[in-house]
Backbone as numpy.savetxt, mean C-alpha at the origin, in Angstrom:
# Nx Ny Nz CAx CAy CAz Cx Cy Cz
2.46 -14.57 1.23 2.64 -13.59 2.26 3.84 -13.98 3.13
3.91 -15.23 3.51 5.01 -15.67 4.37 6.36 -15.44 3.71
6.45 -15.74 2.43 7.70 -15.55 1.69 8.12 -14.08 1.70
7.15 -13.19 1.47 7.44 -11.75 1.43 7.90 -11.26 2.80
7.20 -11.65 3.85 7.56 -11.19 5.19 8.92 -11.76 5.60
9.16 -13.01 5.28 10.47 -13.61 5.61 11.59 -12.86 4.90
11.37 -12.45 3.66 12.36 -11.67 2.93 12.59 -10.31 3.57
11.51 -9.66 3.97 11.64 -8.37 4.65 12.33 -8.52 6.00
12.07 -9.64 6.65 12.72 -9.91 7.93 14.23 -10.10 7.73
14.61 -10.84 6.70 16.04 -11.04 6.40 16.74 -9.71 6.10
16.01 -8.78 5.50 16.57 -7.46 5.19 16.59 -6.53 6.40
15.95 -6.96 7.48 15.90 -6.13 8.67 14.85 -5.03 8.61
13.88 -5.18 7.69 12.84 -4.16 7.53 11.74 -4.32 8.57
11.34 -5.55 8.86 10.24 -5.82 9.79 10.42 -7.19 10.40
9.75 -7.42 11.53 9.74 -8.73 12.18 8.30 -9.22 12.25
8.14 -10.54 12.19 6.80 -11.13 12.24 6.01 -10.60 13.42
6.63 -10.50 14.58 5.90 -10.10 15.79 5.40 -8.65 15.72
5.93 -7.86 14.77 5.49 -6.47 14.62 4.25 -6.35 13.73
3.91 -7.40 13.03 2.79 -7.36 12.08 1.48 -7.56 12.84
0.57 -6.63 12.66 -0.73 -6.70 13.32 -1.78 -7.37 12.46
-1.67 -7.24 11.13 -2.72 -7.72 10.25 -2.14 -7.92 8.85
-2.53 -8.97 8.19 -2.17 -9.16 6.78 -3.38 -9.68 6.02
-3.43 -9.34 4.77 -4.47 -9.88 3.89 -3.93 -9.82 2.47
-4.18 -10.84 1.71 -3.72 -10.91 0.33 -4.93 -10.74 -0.59
-4.79 -9.85 -1.56 -5.81 -9.66 -2.58 -5.21 -10.07 -3.92
-5.95 -10.83 -4.67 -5.53 -11.19 -6.03 -6.41 -10.44 -7.01
-5.78 -9.70 -7.92 -6.50 -8.87 -8.86 -6.30 -9.39 -10.28
-7.33 -9.24 -11.07 -7.25 -9.66 -12.46 -6.25 -8.79 -13.23
-6.20 -7.52 -12.89 -5.31 -6.59 -13.59 -4.17 -6.18 -12.67
-3.03 -5.91 -13.25 -1.84 -5.62 -12.46 -1.53 -4.15 -12.26
-2.29 -3.26 -12.84 -1.99 -1.84 -12.72 -3.28 -1.06 -12.48
-3.19 0.04 -11.75 -4.38 0.89 -11.59 -4.85 1.38 -12.96
-6.14 1.45 -13.13 -6.70 1.91 -14.39 -7.10 3.38 -14.23
-6.53 4.22 -15.06 -6.84 5.65 -15.01 -8.10 5.92 -15.82
-9.06 6.60 -15.21 -10.28 7.00 -15.89 -10.49 8.49 -15.65
-11.47 9.06 -16.31 -11.78 10.48 -16.12 -12.19 10.75 -14.67
-12.91 9.82 -14.07 -13.42 10.01 -12.70 -12.41 9.59 -11.63
-11.25 9.13 -12.02 -10.28 8.58 -11.07 -9.97 9.52 -9.92
-9.62 10.76 -10.19 -9.21 11.68 -9.13 -10.34 11.95 -8.14
-11.55 12.14 -8.64 -12.69 12.37 -7.74 -12.97 11.15 -6.87
-12.96 9.98 -7.48 -13.21 8.74 -6.73 -12.10 8.48 -5.72
-10.88 8.73 -6.12 -9.73 8.54 -5.23 -9.84 9.44 -4.01
-10.25 10.68 -4.20 -10.40 11.61 -3.07 -11.47 11.12 -2.10
-12.59 10.66 -2.61 -13.67 10.15 -1.75 -13.16 8.97 -0.93
-12.49 8.05 -1.58 -11.97 6.87 -0.90 -10.91 7.25 0.13
-9.96 8.08 -0.27 -8.88 8.46 0.65 -9.40 9.27 1.83
-10.39 10.13 1.62 -10.98 10.88 2.73 -11.61 9.93 3.75
-12.33 8.91 3.25 -12.95 7.94 4.15 -11.88 7.15 4.91
-10.85 6.70 4.21 -9.78 5.94 4.85 -9.08 6.78 5.91
-8.76 8.04 5.58 -8.10 8.92 6.55 -8.97 9.17 7.77
-10.27 9.34 7.56 -11.21 9.55 8.66 -11.18 8.37 9.63
-10.95 7.18 9.10 -10.91 5.97 9.92 -9.48 5.54 10.27
-8.54 6.45 10.04 -7.13 6.22 10.38 -6.57 4.96 9.72
-6.93 4.77 8.45 -6.45 3.62 7.69 -5.46 4.12 6.65
-4.28 3.52 6.63 -3.26 3.87 5.64 -3.36 2.90 4.48
-3.51 3.42 3.29 -3.59 2.60 2.09 -2.37 2.92 1.24
-1.49 1.97 1.09 -0.21 2.23 0.44 0.04 1.27 -0.71
1.09 1.55 -1.46 1.46 0.70 -2.58 0.81 1.17 -3.86
1.06 0.44 -4.91 0.55 0.82 -6.23 -0.98 0.80 -6.25
-1.56 -0.25 -5.73 -3.02 -0.35 -5.69 -3.60 0.56 -4.63
-2.98 0.55 -3.46 -3.52 1.32 -2.34 -3.49 2.82 -2.55
-2.55 3.30 -3.33 -2.45 4.74 -3.57 -3.10 5.17 -4.88
-3.49 4.21 -5.69 -4.08 4.47 -7.01 -3.11 5.22 -7.91
-1.85 4.87 -7.82 -0.84 5.47 -8.68 -0.08 4.36 -9.40
0.28 4.62 -10.63 1.16 3.70 -11.33 2.58 4.16 -11.07
3.20 3.57 -10.07 4.57 3.90 -9.70 5.47 2.70 -9.96
6.74 2.96 -10.25 7.74 1.89 -10.27 7.94 1.42 -8.84
8.50 0.24 -8.67 8.63 -0.34 -7.33 9.50 0.50 -6.41
10.50 1.21 -6.94 11.32 2.05 -6.07 10.49 3.18 -5.47
9.57 3.74 -6.24 8.69 4.80 -5.75 7.68 4.24 -4.76
7.18 3.04 -5.02 6.25 2.39 -4.09 6.94 2.21 -2.74
8.16 1.69 -2.76 8.92 1.46 -1.52 9.14 2.78 -0.79
9.51 3.83 -1.53 9.73 5.15 -0.93 8.46 5.66 -0.24
7.32 5.55 -0.91 6.06 6.05 -0.36 5.61 5.22 0.84
5.83 3.91 0.80 5.49 3.07 1.95 6.33 3.48 3.15
7.62 3.69 2.95 8.49 4.14 4.05 8.04 5.48 4.60
7.65 6.42 3.73 7.15 7.72 4.18 5.93 7.53 5.07
5.02 6.66 4.67 3.81 6.43 5.46 4.14 5.79 6.80
5.05 4.84 6.79 5.43 4.18 8.04 6.06 5.18 9.00
6.91 6.05 8.49 7.59 7.04 9.33 6.63 8.08 9.89
5.48 8.26 9.26 4.50 9.25 9.71 3.41 8.67 10.60
3.57 7.42 11.00 2.57 6.80 11.89 2.87 7.19 13.32
């Protein structure tokens, strides 16, 4: 986490003092798994998160298999809409 934030700080994206919370999750699999029930489950989860004003972003957080450029774009969109 420290390495990632320091890199973002060097790029001028964020500063340590602006970070309110961090948590690292390690997953066995590196990509979201698409199933028949994925869209229904995703809606239930996202509705709950939105109700509690929680932004879930990134490849895992959005349940989308995106390239990193798309992940970065979507994260920036979410940040700008806060």
